[in-house]
FIMAR-928722 format. One record per residue (C-alpha): x, y, z; residue number from 1; residue in three letters. Coordinates in Angstrom, 2 decimals. Example, Ala and Ser with C-alpha at 12.3 -4.5 7.8 and 13.67 -1.06 7.14 Angstrom:
BEGIN
PT:px:py:pz:i:aa
PT:12.30:-4.50:7.80:1:ALA
PT:13.67:-1.06:7.14:2:SER
***
This chain:
BEGIN
PT:px:py:pz:i:aa
PT:76.64:60.97:94.91:1:MET
PT:80.20:59.71:95.45:2:PHE
PT:79.90:57.41:92.40:3:GLN
PT:78.97:60.41:90.26:4:ALA
PT:82.08:62.24:91.48:5:ILE
PT:84.24:59.18:90.73:6:VAL
PT:82.79:58.87:87.19:7:LYS
PT:83.38:62.59:86.57:8:PHE
PT:86.97:62.31:87.81:9:ARG
PT:87.59:59.20:85.69:10:GLN
PT:86.44:61.05:82.56:11:LYS
PT:88.90:63.84:83.32:12:LYS
PT:91.72:61.35:83.91:13:ILE
PT:91.08:59.61:80.59:14:LEU
PT:91.07:62.93:78.73:15:LYS
PT:94.56:63.73:80.01:16:THR
PT:96.37:60.55:78.94:17:ILE
PT:97.51:58.84:75.81:18:GLY
PT:95.24:60.27:73.12:19:LEU
PT:97.02:63.45:72.03:20:LYS
PT:99.02:63.49:68.79:21:ASP
PT:98.65:59.76:68.28:22:ARG
PT:99.01:58.34:64.80:23:LYS
PT:96.90:55.29:64.03:24:ILE
PT:98.93:52.64:62.20:25:LYS
PT:96.73:49.82:60.92:26:PRO
PT:98.83:46.79:60.18:27:ILE
PT:98.32:43.69:58.10:28:GLN
PT:98.01:40.77:60.49:29:PHE
PT:100.70:38.79:58.69:30:SER
PT:103.15:41.64:59.47:31:SER
PT:102.49:41.75:63.23:32:VAL
PT:105.60:40.96:65.27:33:LYS
PT:104.58:42.22:68.73:34:THR
PT:101.21:42.09:70.44:35:MET
PT:100.04:43.38:73.81:36:GLY
PT:96.91:41.85:75.30:37:ILE
PT:94.89:43.20:78.21:38:PHE
PT:92.58:40.65:79.74:39:PHE
PT:89.96:40.76:82.47:40:THR
PT:90.25:37.54:84.45:41:ILE
PT:86.77:36.15:85.05:42:THR
PT:86.79:32.35:84.95:43:ASP
PT:88.78:29.26:84.06:44:GLU
PT:87.30:28.93:80.57:45:GLU
PT:88.29:32.52:79.67:46:SER
PT:91.85:32.05:80.93:47:VAL
PT:92.23:28.84:78.92:48:LYS
PT:90.93:30.59:75.78:49:ALA
PT:93.49:33.37:76.30:50:LEU
PT:96.37:30.92:76.79:51:LEU
PT:95.33:29.00:73.65:52:ASP
PT:95.30:32.30:71.74:53:PHE
PT:98.75:33.16:73.07:54:GLN
PT:100.08:29.77:71.87:55:LYS
PT:98.49:30.28:68.46:56:GLU
PT:100.14:33.69:68.12:57:MET
PT:103.52:32.34:69.23:58:LYS
PT:103.18:29.64:66.56:59:ASN
PT:102.82:32.49:64.06:60:GLU
PT:106.07:34.05:65.43:61:SER
PT:104.27:36.89:67.20:62:ILE
PT:105.76:37.97:70.50:63:SER
PT:102.85:38.28:72.94:64:VAL
PT:102.78:40.08:76.28:65:LYS
PT:99.71:39.80:78.49:66:ILE
PT:98.51:41.84:81.42:67:LEU
PT:95.52:40.61:83.41:68:GLY
PT:93.08:42.35:85.71:69:PHE
PT:90.84:40.66:88.26:70:CYS
PT:87.97:42.90:89.34:71:ASN
PT:88.03:41.39:92.83:72:LEU
PT:90.22:42.15:95.84:73:LYS
PT:92.00:38.82:95.36:74:GLU
PT:92.31:36.30:92.56:75:LEU
PT:90.13:33.25:93.30:76:PRO
PT:92.32:30.33:94.44:77:ASN
PT:91.12:27.96:91.72:78:HIS
PT:92.49:30.35:89.06:79:LEU
PT:95.97:30.74:90.58:80:ASN
PT:97.49:27.65:88.91:81:PRO
PT:96.30:28.81:85.47:82:LEU
PT:97.70:32.33:85.54:83:ILE
PT:101.01:32.46:83.64:84:GLU
PT:101.14:36.23:83.16:85:PHE
PT:101.36:39.40:85.28:86:PRO
PT:98.06:40.62:86.68:87:PHE
PT:96.65:42.98:89.25:88:PHE
PT:93.49:43.05:91.33:89:THR
PT:91.05:45.65:92.59:90:LYS
PT:93.43:46.20:95.53:91:LYS
PT:95.82:47.99:93.15:92:ALA
PT:93.21:50.66:92.26:93:LEU
PT:93.26:54.04:93.95:94:ASN
PT:90.17:55.99:95.06:95:LEU
PT:89.42:57.02:91.45:96:TRP
PT:89.91:53.51:90.07:97:GLY
PT:93.34:54.22:88.56:98:VAL
PT:95.69:51.23:88.72:99:PRO
PT:98.84:51.78:90.75:100:ASN
PT:100.69:48.70:89.65:101:GLU
PT:104.32:48.22:88.48:102:PRO
PT:103.21:45.44:86.10:103:ALA
PT:101.01:48.00:84.29:104:LEU
PT:103.92:50.43:83.91:105:GLU
PT:106.13:47.64:82.54:106:ASN
PT:103.40:46.55:80.14:107:PHE
PT:102.59:50.01:78.76:108:THR
PT:106.19:51.17:78.30:109:LYS
PT:106.84:48.54:75.61:110:ASP
PT:105.91:49.26:71.98:111:LYS
PT:103.50:46.88:70.25:112:TYR
PT:102.40:46.55:66.65:113:ASP
PT:98.93:45.82:67.93:114:ILE
PT:97.14:46.04:71.27:115:PHE
PT:94.08:43.89:71.92:116:ILE
PT:91.76:44.46:74.85:117:ASP
PT:89.91:41.20:75.41:118:LEU
PT:87.61:42.64:78.09:119:SER
PT:84.06:41.46:77.51:120:LEU
PT:82.75:44.07:79.96:121:ASN
PT:84.71:47.22:79.14:122:PRO
PT:85.21:49.55:82.07:123:ASN
PT:87.36:52.44:83.25:124:PHE
PT:90.38:50.20:83.92:125:VAL
PT:90.35:48.71:80.41:126:SER
PT:89.98:52.17:78.84:127:ARG
PT:92.76:53.53:81.07:128:TYR
PT:95.10:50.73:79.96:129:VAL
PT:94.17:51.26:76.29:130:ALA
PT:94.82:55.00:76.56:131:ALA
PT:98.28:54.37:78.03:132:LYS
PT:99.31:51.79:75.44:133:MET
PT:102.25:52.41:73.17:134:ASN
PT:100.73:50.78:70.12:135:SER
PT:99.98:51.87:66.59:136:GLY
PT:96.71:49.95:66.48:137:PHE
PT:94.29:49.30:69.36:138:ARG
PT:91.48:46.75:69.20:139:VAL
PT:88.59:46.17:71.62:140:GLY
PT:84.90:45.51:72.13:141:LEU
PT:82.56:48.14:70.76:142:HIS
PT:80.81:50.48:73.14:143:SER
PT:80.17:54.19:72.85:144:GLU
PT:82.51:54.84:75.78:145:GLU
PT:85.31:52.86:74.09:146:ASN
PT:85.27:54.73:70.78:147:GLU
PT:87.91:57.38:71.63:148:PRO
PT:90.41:54.81:72.93:149:PHE
PT:90.47:52.15:70.23:150:TYR
PT:91.10:52.17:66.49:151:ASP
PT:89.13:49.06:65.65:152:PHE
PT:86.09:47.92:67.61:153:LEU
PT:84.29:44.61:67.31:154:ILE
PT:80.53:44.96:67.65:155:ASN
PT:79.10:41.78:69.12:156:GLU
PT:75.35:41.65:68.53:157:LYS
PT:74.85:39.28:71.43:158:GLU
PT:76.83:38.25:74.47:159:GLU
PT:79.73:35.98:73.55:160:VAL
PT:82.28:33.98:75.49:161:ASN
PT:86.00:34.74:75.46:162:GLN
PT:86.88:32.10:72.87:163:LYS
PT:84.29:33.40:70.40:164:THR
PT:85.37:37.02:70.91:165:PHE
PT:89.00:36.05:70.23:166:ILE
PT:87.93:34.18:67.07:167:GLU
PT:86.03:37.24:65.84:168:HIS
PT:88.96:39.56:66.49:169:ILE
PT:91.39:37.31:64.61:170:VAL
PT:88.94:36.85:61.74:171:LYS
PT:88.54:40.61:61.21:172:TYR
PT:92.22:41.44:61.77:173:LEU
PT:93.19:38.94:59.08:174:ARG
PT:90.92:40.83:56.65:175:ILE
PT:92.53:44.24:57.23:176:ILE
PT:94.86:45.21:54.41:177:ASN
PT:95.97:48.82:54.95:178:PRO
***
């Protein structure tokens, strides 16, 4: 019963933020100068794939800012040495699942040419972050629930790892020619 109330409240919260009067601005990948990435921290392999992607984008002169989310009360100790970006954990979520985290406010106040949500298991937190983003073009994993919050969704036919998902995103973004 309580979960149903939480889900209902989350839907209402998402309807009130970030989606009104927003102009979608698709951008040619070669023109991207700033990129915001939201990432759900799951394991070492995923973090390494993200950091490799960040390096690749920096080599293409794209300024990349990352915000991570760990869906646990604390980040597992073995991941601490790998994390080179701001993140928050489940502890930062209020009763309704809304993040109360200064790093999120800092991340969403900046303007980005493109925002990429690398979450492989989209959830309320990832949709909340996407809705708050100050970006002309938002990219994420396809799901029916994600459709109102993103401009370009990648539909993975089968479960993929983080590295493959990143490769697919880059492949399709390089094709876009608005």
